[in-house]
N, C-alpha and C positions, 0 to 999 in steps of 0.2 A: 881479756876475756879469757876464762878456763871453765869451760862447761862440759866436763867429761863425762857427766852422768847419763846424757843422752846417745853417748857412743855405744856400739855394741862391741861384745869381745872380739878379739882377732879371728878371723875366718880360719888362719892357719893351726894356730896352737891354743885358742881358747883364753889366750892372756888378756890382761886389761889394757884398754888403748887409752891413749892419751893426746890433746891438743897441744901443738908445740908451734914455736916460731923460730926463726933464724935471726935472732937479734945483732948477731956480730957483723963486722964490715967486712966480710967474705964474699966471694961470688954470689951466693945464693941469700945474701943479708935482705931482710924483709919478707922472705919467703915463709908460708904456713902450712902445716901438714899435720896429719894424725900417725903416730905411730904406736905399734905394739910396745909396751914396757918389759916384756919377757925378753932378758938380755942373751937368750940363745936365739929366738925368732928375730926381734926387731923389724917386723914388715911395717911398711910404711905406705901412706897414700901418695898421690903425685903432689907436688910442691905449687902453690897457689899464691900469686901476689896480689895483695890487698886492691890496688888502684881504685880506691876510693869507696869501695865496699866491704862488707864485713864478711871475710871469708869462711868463718865458722860455718854457716848453714850449708853452703856448697860442699865443704870437706866432709861435713857429718852426713850429708845426702850420698856422697861418693862411696865413704868408708862403710856405711850402713847398709848399702845395697848388696843382696845376696841372690844368687840364682836358685830359684827354687828346684829341689830335685824333681 
């Protein structure tokens, strides 16, 4: 699943955010996260492991949360 249209821009640089996962066989394999696509910024969310549930709604909630001034 790839639903980047509902992600807000990066809160640090305003860059486009993208949903990703670690599909490799390394230490964090199977983890899902949101990351800024600006190669200078590359801010990212926490890493969530699916454990039977779709991780995208939780990641979107965390990434899109902004503190109101």
